[in-house]
C-alpha positions as CSV (number, residue, x, y, z in Angstrom):
1,M,19.3,83.6,132.0
2,K,20.9,80.2,132.4
3,I,20.8,79.8,128.8
4,Y,22.3,83.0,128.1
5,R,25.2,82.0,130.3
6,T,25.5,78.6,128.4
7,F,25.9,80.1,125.0
8,L,28.4,82.6,126.6
9,F,30.6,80.0,127.7
10,L,30.1,78.1,124.0
11,L,30.9,81.0,122.2
12,F,34.1,81.2,124.5
13,A,34.9,77.7,124.0
14,V,34.3,78.3,120.4
15,L,36.9,81.2,120.2
16,L,39.4,79.3,122.4
17,S,39.6,76.1,120.6
18,S,39.7,78.3,117.3
19,S,42.9,80.0,118.7
20,L,44.7,76.8,119.6
21,S,44.1,75.1,116.6
22,A,45.4,78.1,114.7
23,Q,48.8,77.6,116.8
24,Q,48.5,73.8,116.5
25,V,47.7,73.4,112.6
26,I,51.4,75.5,111.9
27,T,53.8,72.4,112.4
28,N,56.8,74.0,110.5
29,F,58.3,77.6,110.5
30,D,61.5,78.2,109.2
31,L,63.8,81.0,108.3
32,T,66.5,80.4,105.6
33,I,69.3,83.0,104.9
34,F,71.1,82.0,101.7
35,K,74.7,81.9,102.8
36,P,77.6,82.8,101.7
37,L,76.0,86.3,100.5
38,P,79.7,88.1,99.7
39,E,77.8,90.7,97.5
40,V,74.4,92.1,97.8
41,D,72.2,95.6,97.8
42,L,71.4,97.2,101.1
43,A,67.9,97.3,99.8
44,A,67.7,93.4,99.6
45,L,68.4,93.2,103.4
46,W,65.4,94.7,104.3
47,V,61.4,95.0,102.8
48,S,60.9,97.5,100.3
49,K,57.9,98.6,98.9
50,D,60.0,98.2,95.4
51,F,61.4,94.9,94.8
52,S,62.3,95.2,91.4
53,G,65.9,94.1,90.9
54,V,66.3,93.1,94.7
55,T,68.2,89.8,95.2
56,R,66.5,86.6,96.8
57,V,68.1,86.6,100.3
58,F,66.2,84.7,102.7
59,Q,63.2,82.2,102.4
60,I,60.6,81.7,105.2
61,S,58.4,78.6,104.9
62,I,55.4,78.4,106.8
63,Q,53.5,74.6,106.8
64,P,50.7,73.4,106.2
65,P,49.9,76.2,103.7
66,N,46.4,77.9,103.6
67,V,46.6,78.7,107.2
68,D,45.5,82.4,108.2
69,V,48.9,84.2,109.8
70,I,50.3,87.2,110.5
71,L,54.3,87.6,110.5
72,E,56.1,90.2,112.4
73,G,60.2,90.7,111.7
74,E,63.1,92.7,113.0
75,I,66.3,93.6,111.3
76,T,69.2,94.7,113.3
77,W,72.7,95.3,112.7
78,T,76.1,95.3,114.4
79,D,79.1,96.8,113.0
80,L,82.7,95.6,113.0
81,G,84.4,95.2,115.9
82,K,81.2,96.5,118.0
83,T,79.2,94.0,120.0
84,S,76.0,96.1,120.4
85,S,73.6,95.7,117.7
86,Q,70.9,98.6,116.6
87,W,67.7,98.1,114.8
88,L,67.4,98.7,111.1
89,Y,64.1,97.9,110.2
90,N,61.0,96.2,111.6
91,F,57.3,95.3,110.1
92,K,54.0,93.8,110.1
93,T,52.2,92.2,107.3
94,K,48.4,92.0,107.0
95,P,46.9,88.2,107.4
96,F,47.9,86.2,104.3
97,K,47.5,82.4,103.8
98,S,50.7,80.4,105.0
99,T,52.9,79.3,102.2
100,T,56.6,79.1,101.3
101,F,58.0,82.4,100.2
102,Y,61.1,84.8,99.7
103,N,62.2,88.5,100.9
104,T,61.2,89.4,97.6
105,D,57.7,88.3,98.0
106,L,56.7,90.3,100.8
107,G,55.1,93.8,100.2
108,G,53.6,92.2,96.9
109,S,50.2,91.4,95.8
110,T,50.1,88.5,98.1
111,I,52.0,89.4,101.4
112,K,51.3,93.1,102.1
113,I,53.2,94.8,104.7
114,G,51.2,96.5,107.1
115,P,52.9,99.0,109.4
116,D,56.6,99.1,109.3
117,N,59.4,101.4,110.4
118,T,63.0,102.2,109.4
119,N,65.5,103.5,111.3
120,N,67.1,106.3,108.7
121,N,69.8,107.6,110.7
122,V,71.7,104.1,111.3
123,I,71.1,103.3,107.7
124,N,72.7,106.7,106.2
125,D,75.6,106.2,108.6
126,L,76.0,102.5,107.2
127,V,75.4,103.6,103.4
128,T,77.8,107.2,104.2
129,R,80.8,104.7,105.6
130,Y,80.5,101.9,103.8
131,G,77.9,101.7,100.7
132,K,77.4,97.9,100.9
133,P,76.4,95.5,103.6
134,V,79.3,95.4,106.4
135,G,79.4,93.8,109.9
136,R,76.4,91.3,111.1
137,F,72.8,91.6,110.2
138,D,70.1,89.7,112.5
139,F,67.0,88.4,111.3
140,N,64.0,88.0,114.2
141,L,60.8,87.1,113.3
142,T,57.4,86.1,115.0
143,L,54.6,84.4,113.8
144,K,51.1,85.3,115.3
145,D,47.3,84.0,114.3
146,L,44.7,86.6,113.8
147,Q,44.1,87.1,117.2
148,G,47.8,88.2,117.7
149,N,48.7,84.8,119.7
150,V,52.2,83.7,119.0
151,I,52.4,80.7,117.2
152,R,55.9,80.1,116.7
153,T,59.4,82.2,116.3
154,A,62.5,82.1,114.1
155,T,65.9,83.8,113.8
156,D,69.0,83.6,111.6
157,F,71.9,86.1,110.8
158,V,74.7,86.8,108.0
159,E,77.7,88.5,108.3
160,F,79.6,90.5,105.9
161,V,83.2,91.1,106.7
162,N,84.9,92.6,103.3
163,P,83.7,96.4,103.2
164,T,85.1,96.7,99.6
165,Q,82.9,94.0,98.7
166,S,86.4,92.6,96.4
167,F,89.3,90.7,97.6
168,T,93.2,91.3,97.1
169,I,95.8,89.9,94.9
170,L,98.9,89.4,97.0
171,T,101.6,88.7,94.3
172,P,102.5,89.7,91.5
173,T,102.2,93.4,92.7
174,V,101.5,96.3,90.6
175,N,104.3,97.1,88.5
176,S,106.3,94.2,89.4
177,E,109.1,92.6,87.4
178,L,109.1,88.8,87.3
179,Q,111.1,86.2,85.7
180,Q,109.4,84.1,83.0
181,G,108.6,80.5,84.3
182,N,108.7,81.7,87.8
183,I,105.1,83.8,88.2
184,V,103.4,83.0,91.3
185,V,99.8,84.7,91.7
186,S,98.6,84.6,95.2
187,W,95.2,86.1,96.7
188,I,93.6,86.1,100.1
189,Q,90.6,83.3,100.1
190,I,87.2,84.3,99.9
191,P,84.8,82.3,102.3
192,G,82.0,80.4,100.4
193,A,83.7,80.5,96.9
194,D,82.7,77.6,95.0
195,H,85.8,77.9,92.6
196,Y,88.2,80.8,91.2
197,K,88.9,81.9,87.5
198,I,91.9,83.5,86.2
199,K,92.5,85.7,83.2
200,V,95.9,86.9,81.7
201,N,96.3,89.1,78.6
202,T,99.0,91.3,77.2
203,R,99.0,95.2,77.5
204,A,100.2,97.1,74.6
205,N,101.4,100.0,75.8
206,S,100.9,102.4,79.0
207,Y,97.8,104.5,77.1
208,Q,95.8,101.1,77.1
209,S,93.9,100.9,80.2
210,P,94.0,97.7,82.2
211,E,90.6,97.1,81.6
212,T,90.9,97.4,78.1
213,A,93.8,95.3,78.1
214,L,92.4,92.7,79.9
215,L,89.4,92.3,77.5
216,S,91.0,93.0,74.2
217,G,92.0,90.3,71.5
218,N,93.0,86.3,72.6
219,P,93.9,86.3,76.2
220,L,96.8,84.2,77.1
221,I,95.4,82.7,79.8
222,D,91.4,82.2,80.5
223,F,90.9,79.6,83.2
224,D,87.6,78.7,85.3
225,Q,88.8,75.3,87.3
226,I,90.7,76.6,90.1
227,P,89.7,74.6,93.3
228,N,88.3,77.2,96.3
229,S,91.1,75.5,98.4
230,V,94.0,77.1,96.0
231,S,95.0,80.8,96.8
232,S,98.3,80.2,95.1
233,I,99.4,78.8,91.6
234,K,102.2,79.3,89.2
235,L,101.1,80.6,85.5
236,N,103.1,77.9,83.9
237,E,101.1,75.3,85.6
238,I,97.7,76.4,83.8
239,P,96.8,76.2,80.5
240,N,98.0,78.8,78.3
241,K,96.3,79.7,75.0
242,R,99.1,81.8,73.8
243,P,103.0,81.4,75.2
244,I,104.3,84.4,77.7
245,L,107.1,86.0,76.0
246,E,109.9,87.9,77.3
247,G,109.6,91.3,77.7
248,Q,105.9,91.7,77.6
249,E,103.7,93.6,79.9
250,L,100.7,91.7,81.3
251,V,97.6,92.2,83.2
252,L,95.7,89.9,85.5
253,Q,92.6,89.4,87.4
254,I,91.3,86.5,89.7
255,V,87.2,86.1,89.9
256,A,85.8,84.3,92.6
257,V,83.1,82.1,91.8
258,I,80.1,82.2,94.5
259,S,77.1,79.6,94.3
260,L,73.7,81.1,95.5
261,P,70.4,79.7,94.7
262,S,69.7,82.6,92.1
263,G,72.6,81.7,90.4
264,N,76.3,82.3,90.5
265,K,77.6,85.8,91.5
266,E,81.4,86.8,90.6
267,L,83.7,88.5,93.1
268,F,86.4,90.2,91.2
269,S,90.0,91.2,92.4
270,D,91.3,94.4,90.9
271,I,93.6,94.1,87.7
272,I,97.1,94.1,88.5
273,N,99.9,94.9,85.9
274,F,103.5,93.5,85.6
275,R,106.3,92.6,83.5
276,I,108.3,90.0,82.0
277,A,111.8,90.6,82.3
278,G,114.4,88.8,79.7
279,L,116.8,89.4,77.0
280,Y,115.1,92.9,75.9
281,D,114.7,94.4,79.2
282,A,110.6,95.0,80.2
283,E,111.5,98.6,81.2
284,T,113.1,99.3,77.6
285,N,109.9,97.5,76.1
286,A,107.7,99.4,78.0
287,I,109.4,102.7,77.1
288,K,109.2,101.6,73.6
289,N,105.6,101.0,73.6
290,D,104.9,104.4,75.2
291,L,106.6,105.9,72.4
292,M,105.3,104.0,69.7
293,A,101.7,105.0,70.9
294,L,102.1,108.5,69.7
295,T,100.9,108.1,66.5
296,S,100.1,111.9,66.2
297,L,103.5,113.1,66.0
298,P,105.1,114.0,62.7
299,G,107.2,111.3,61.3
300,F,105.6,108.7,63.1
301,S,106.9,106.1,60.6
302,T,110.3,106.9,61.4
303,F,109.4,106.0,65.0
304,A,108.1,103.0,64.2
305,N,110.9,101.9,62.3
306,V,113.4,102.9,64.8
307,F,111.5,101.5,68.2
308,S,110.3,98.2,66.3
309,D,114.0,96.9,66.0
310,T,114.2,94.6,68.8
311,N,118.1,94.6,69.3
312,L,117.3,98.3,70.5
313,I,117.7,98.9,74.4
314,I,117.4,102.2,76.3
315,K,119.6,102.4,79.0
316,R,118.8,105.8,80.6
317,L,116.2,108.6,79.9
318,V,117.8,112.3,79.9
319,D,116.4,115.6,79.0
320,E,117.7,118.3,76.7
321,K,120.5,119.2,79.1
322,G,121.7,115.9,79.7
323,N,120.0,115.7,83.1
324,P,118.5,112.2,84.1
325,I,114.9,111.9,83.9
326,S,112.3,109.2,85.6
327,R,109.8,107.2,83.2
328,D,106.9,109.1,84.9
329,Q,108.6,112.3,83.6
330,L,108.9,111.0,80.0
331,R,105.4,109.7,80.4
332,N,103.9,112.9,81.2
333,L,106.1,114.6,78.6
334,L,104.6,112.1,76.2
335,N,101.1,112.2,77.3
336,Y,101.3,116.2,76.9
337,L,102.4,115.8,73.2
338,N,99.9,113.1,72.7
339,A,96.9,115.6,73.9
340,H,98.3,118.4,72.1
341,P,100.1,117.3,68.5
342,D,99.9,121.0,67.4
343,R,102.6,121.7,69.7
344,V,105.1,119.5,67.8
345,I,106.7,121.4,65.0
346,S,109.0,118.5,64.0
347,A,110.7,115.2,65.4
348,Q,114.0,113.6,64.7
349,F,116.4,110.9,66.2
350,I,119.9,112.3,67.2
351,Y,122.3,109.1,67.6
352,N,125.2,109.4,70.1
353,N,127.3,106.3,70.2
354,N,129.1,107.8,73.3
355,Q,126.0,107.7,75.4
């Protein structure tokens, strides 16, 4: 019987030393979230069964390699302006060999996910209200040995403070009119931006979308070396590919470039349109361009000849009864005629020098 007791004691001693050695062997357990993350899909923030196209968000390093371990994790979310968090997702892996890996490796062939749970109510609320990550996301990881003993823990968090995942141009404002040589572009700085890019192009007429105008032909400005410390700059301080002329309508966009381990990410502002005042008033020029776009009207060549005259200045707009109309009213009429050219019987110019 004494031999049996000795055997049990030796067996217990072997199991205990094995458990202790597993805890002692792991010398490093680090969680690194790639910050800043100004733009990322919600799916990348927690473990999914399908990682196709998911962004690398965090790295986990467990050293030395090839030690049997189990990883447990939880992700919680704190909404903007709130102090209490709600859990989004938790998981537990099946045993795997310690190594360095990314969130995109979890659930793959090497590191398999065991039981996991998703708080669908909170996630649906997040998706419905914002559509993208907004607020604070906390990552809490626990590393265990095969017997379930805690070896080490690691935590980190990432915050998203811009629900639109874009940023705002402060000046110029939409449809503003500015003096040539005094065009100041300013915007709200993006935390973590490496640098900014700016692109400026001309807009032919109001029928051309801002996106098409920005991408068409040779841009006036296409500059990608604005330092991240700058949030305001004059257009005449930037190298121009073509001169900016009086009477032109321009479109402008700023791009914040974010450097991430997986490559650069670009965050785009809205496209702003504005006009350059001058000898031939920008409003006149815009109306001319609107009329010149009506290529489907009868007698269009006459339109083109008249409105190509740079000495022609449009002082006011009136209807057939002489009542003043706005440019928006004129544009609505022109849009209708452009869409229904069959309704136009004829078109002619009537000159009235007294008006």
